[in-house]
C-alpha positions as CSV (number, residue, x, y, z in Angstrom):
1,M,78.6,155.0,-95.7
2,G,75.6,156.8,-97.0
3,Y,72.2,154.8,-96.9
4,E,69.0,155.6,-98.9
5,Q,66.6,153.1,-97.4
6,I,67.7,152.8,-93.8
7,A,68.8,155.5,-91.2
8,V,71.8,154.6,-88.9
9,E,72.9,156.6,-85.8
10,Q,75.0,155.7,-82.7
11,R,73.6,156.6,-79.3
12,G,76.4,155.9,-76.8
13,R,77.1,152.3,-77.1
14,I,74.0,151.5,-79.1
15,A,73.8,151.4,-82.8
16,V,70.2,152.2,-84.0
17,I,69.3,151.0,-87.5
18,A,65.9,152.3,-88.7
19,L,64.1,151.0,-91.7
20,N,63.5,154.3,-93.6
21,R,60.8,153.8,-96.3
22,P,57.7,155.0,-94.2
23,E,55.8,155.8,-97.5
24,K,56.1,152.2,-98.4
25,R,55.5,150.9,-94.8
26,N,59.1,150.0,-94.7
27,S,58.7,147.2,-97.1
28,L,61.8,145.0,-97.5
29,S,63.4,145.8,-101.0
30,E,66.6,144.2,-102.3
31,Q,68.3,147.5,-101.8
32,M,67.2,147.7,-98.2
33,S,68.3,144.1,-97.5
34,R,71.8,145.0,-99.0
35,E,72.0,148.1,-96.7
36,L,70.9,146.2,-93.6
37,I,73.5,143.5,-94.2
38,T,76.2,146.2,-94.5
39,A,74.9,148.2,-91.4
40,L,74.8,145.1,-89.3
41,K,78.3,143.9,-90.2
42,D,79.6,147.4,-89.7
43,A,78.1,147.5,-86.2
44,D,79.3,144.1,-85.3
45,R,83.0,145.1,-86.1
46,D,82.8,148.4,-84.2
47,D,84.2,148.1,-80.6
48,A,82.4,151.3,-79.6
49,V,79.0,149.4,-80.2
50,G,77.7,147.1,-77.4
51,A,74.2,146.4,-78.8
52,V,72.2,147.0,-82.0
53,V,68.6,148.0,-82.3
54,I,66.4,147.5,-85.4
55,T,63.2,149.6,-85.7
56,G,61.0,151.3,-88.3
57,K,60.3,154.9,-89.2
58,G,56.6,155.8,-89.4
59,K,53.6,153.6,-88.5
60,A,55.1,150.3,-89.5
61,F,58.0,148.0,-88.5
62,C,58.2,146.4,-91.8
63,A,55.2,145.4,-94.0
64,G,57.0,142.6,-95.7
65,G,58.6,142.2,-99.2
66,D,58.4,145.0,-101.7
67,L,55.7,144.2,-104.2
68,G,57.7,146.0,-106.9
69,D,60.6,143.7,-106.5
70,F,57.9,140.8,-106.4
71,S,56.3,141.8,-109.7
72,Q,59.8,141.8,-111.4
73,M,60.8,138.5,-109.7
74,I,57.9,136.4,-111.1
75,S,58.9,137.1,-114.7
76,K,62.5,135.9,-114.1
77,T,64.2,132.6,-114.6
78,A,64.5,129.9,-111.8
79,P,68.4,130.6,-111.7
80,A,67.8,134.3,-111.4
81,I,65.2,133.8,-108.7
82,H,67.5,131.6,-106.7
83,R,70.4,134.0,-107.0
84,E,68.5,136.9,-105.8
85,G,66.9,134.9,-103.0
86,K,70.4,134.4,-101.5
87,E,70.4,138.1,-100.5
88,S,67.3,137.5,-98.4
89,T,68.7,134.4,-96.8
90,E,72.0,136.2,-96.0
91,L,70.2,138.9,-94.2
92,F,68.1,136.5,-92.1
93,K,71.2,134.6,-91.2
94,M,72.7,137.7,-89.6
95,G,71.1,137.0,-86.3
96,L,73.2,133.8,-86.2
97,H,76.5,135.4,-86.9
98,L,76.4,138.6,-84.9
99,S,78.6,138.8,-81.8
100,K,76.5,141.6,-80.1
101,P,72.8,141.6,-79.0
102,L,70.3,142.5,-81.7
103,I,67.1,144.0,-80.3
104,A,64.0,144.7,-82.2
105,G,61.8,147.8,-81.5
106,I,58.6,146.7,-83.3
107,N,56.7,150.0,-83.7
108,G,53.8,148.6,-86.0
109,P,52.9,145.7,-88.4
110,A,55.7,143.1,-88.9
111,M,54.6,141.0,-91.8
112,G,56.4,138.4,-93.8
113,G,59.9,139.5,-94.1
114,G,59.3,142.0,-91.4
115,L,58.3,139.1,-89.1
116,G,61.5,137.4,-90.2
117,L,63.5,140.6,-89.0
118,A,61.8,140.5,-85.6
119,A,62.2,136.8,-85.3
120,M,65.9,137.0,-86.0
121,C,66.7,139.4,-83.2
122,H,67.9,138.1,-79.9
123,L,65.5,140.3,-77.9
124,A,62.2,142.1,-79.1
125,V,60.0,144.6,-77.7
126,A,56.7,145.5,-79.3
127,S,54.4,148.5,-79.2
128,E,50.8,147.5,-78.0
129,N,49.7,148.2,-81.6
130,A,52.2,145.9,-83.4
131,Q,50.9,143.1,-85.4
132,F,52.6,139.9,-86.7
133,G,52.0,137.5,-89.6
134,T,52.8,135.8,-92.7
135,P,49.9,136.8,-95.0
136,E,51.8,135.9,-98.2
137,I,50.1,132.4,-98.2
138,K,47.1,134.3,-99.6
139,M,49.1,135.3,-102.6
140,G,50.3,131.9,-103.4
141,I,53.6,132.2,-101.5
142,F,54.9,130.0,-98.5
143,P,57.1,132.0,-96.2
144,F,60.1,129.7,-97.0
145,V,62.9,132.1,-96.1
146,V,61.6,133.3,-92.7
147,F,60.2,129.8,-91.7
148,P,63.4,128.6,-90.0
149,L,63.4,131.8,-87.9
150,L,59.8,131.5,-87.0
151,I,60.2,127.8,-85.9
152,R,63.0,128.9,-83.6
153,A,60.9,131.8,-82.2
154,V,57.6,130.0,-81.6
155,G,58.1,126.3,-82.1
156,P,57.2,124.1,-85.0
157,R,53.4,123.7,-84.5
158,K,52.6,127.3,-84.2
159,A,55.1,128.4,-86.9
160,L,53.3,126.0,-89.3
161,A,49.8,127.2,-88.2
162,M,50.8,130.8,-88.9
163,A,52.3,130.0,-92.2
164,L,49.4,127.9,-93.4
165,T,46.6,130.1,-92.2
166,G,48.2,133.7,-92.8
167,E,46.7,134.6,-89.4
168,T,47.7,137.9,-87.8
169,L,48.7,138.0,-84.2
170,D,48.4,141.1,-82.0
171,A,51.2,142.2,-79.5
172,G,49.5,140.4,-76.5
173,Q,49.4,137.1,-78.6
174,A,53.1,137.6,-79.7
175,L,54.2,138.0,-76.0
176,E,52.3,134.8,-75.0
177,L,54.0,132.8,-77.7
178,G,57.5,134.2,-76.9
179,L,57.7,135.9,-80.3
180,V,58.5,139.2,-78.3
181,H,59.8,139.6,-74.7
182,K,57.9,142.6,-73.7
183,V,54.9,144.9,-74.9
184,A,55.2,148.7,-74.3
185,P,52.6,151.4,-74.5
186,A,52.8,153.0,-78.0
187,G,54.2,156.3,-76.7
188,S,57.0,154.7,-74.6
189,L,58.3,152.0,-77.0
190,E,61.5,153.8,-77.8
191,E,62.3,154.4,-74.2
192,E,61.7,150.8,-73.4
193,V,63.9,149.5,-76.2
194,M,66.8,151.9,-75.5
195,S,66.7,151.1,-71.8
196,L,66.9,147.4,-72.6
197,A,69.7,147.9,-75.3
198,G,71.6,150.2,-72.9
199,Q,71.5,147.5,-70.2
200,V,72.9,144.8,-72.2
201,A,75.5,147.0,-73.9
202,E,77.1,147.5,-70.6
203,Y,78.0,143.8,-70.1
204,S,81.2,142.2,-71.1
205,P,81.6,142.0,-74.9
206,L,83.6,138.8,-74.6
207,V,80.9,137.1,-72.5
208,L,78.1,138.3,-74.8
209,R,80.0,136.9,-77.8
210,L,80.5,133.6,-76.1
211,G,77.0,133.3,-74.8
212,L,75.3,134.3,-78.3
213,N,77.8,131.8,-80.0
214,A,76.9,129.1,-77.6
215,F,73.2,129.6,-78.0
216,N,73.2,129.4,-81.8
217,T,75.5,126.4,-81.6
218,V,73.7,124.2,-79.2
219,M,70.3,124.8,-80.8
220,D,71.0,122.0,-83.4
221,M,73.2,119.8,-81.1
222,E,72.4,116.5,-79.5
223,F,72.0,117.0,-75.7
224,N,75.1,115.3,-74.4
225,K,77.3,116.9,-77.2
226,A,75.7,120.3,-76.2
227,M,76.5,119.8,-72.6
228,D,80.2,118.9,-73.4
229,Y,80.5,121.9,-75.7
230,L,79.0,124.3,-73.1
231,N,81.5,123.0,-70.4
232,T,84.4,123.8,-72.9
233,I,83.0,127.3,-73.6
234,R,82.6,127.8,-69.7
235,V,86.3,127.3,-69.2
236,I,87.0,130.2,-71.6
237,D,84.6,132.4,-69.6
238,F,86.1,131.4,-66.3
239,M,89.7,131.9,-67.5
240,S,89.0,135.5,-68.8
241,Q,90.0,138.7,-67.2
242,D,86.3,139.8,-67.5
243,L,85.2,137.3,-64.9
244,K,87.9,138.5,-62.5
245,E,87.1,142.0,-63.2
246,G,83.3,141.5,-62.9
247,A,83.7,139.7,-59.6
248,T,86.0,142.4,-58.2
249,A,83.8,145.2,-59.4
250,F,80.7,143.6,-57.8
251,L,82.4,143.3,-54.5
252,E,83.7,146.9,-54.7
253,K,80.3,148.2,-55.8
254,R,81.5,149.9,-58.9
255,R,81.0,149.4,-62.6
256,P,83.3,146.9,-64.2
257,L,86.1,147.8,-66.7
258,W,86.0,145.0,-69.3
259,K,89.3,143.9,-70.7
260,G,88.4,140.7,-72.6
261,M,90.6,137.6,-72.2
């Protein structure tokens, strides 16, 4: 499929999705949201893809929502606003439904919806000059759509503080909060991200899928139910061919050839 506002390429077992509106600081338009949803679904279905990277072209990761879309939105009816908001919510749910690791390469400011994209990824590496925030409160908008993702990423108290104050965090603060997992020098971000993606892309697709599904499922479970659920999923892992192959390959000092169940 041809895309206008994102660029997609495959490097080995890694699908790289780049937000491609550098002249607009990669602001998240309705069209970009649709294209991202399609690209993420396609990558998730592709057996040749082991991990997915999201990054931005130019100096920004994603500066937030498109102000052009916003200026049109405020003149619409409540049902129309609700209907169009479903597109954003579908995009930000993608991290919960993907069976492959989703990694953010945050090359610059990640604001509003851009912060949501970073927070929905399973792993995140930030450039040392990256910034993070929800400044829309200053325009009279609460970050409703990205708020659940922010709570998951940094916890309820800090998420609320960020949403209420509109404060901007630098890369070091984001690392301290756990919003990102690593900070890289600006000139080596791509190398760091691709190295991480290449590492996880080589693991068992079955085990990655089981693990990601387990993570998303137990987040909202009562503790005892979560433990029972995880014990059941553990049986699936232990009965798989991949566990046997992984153990054998480790002992034989070779790369495993994953087979699935």
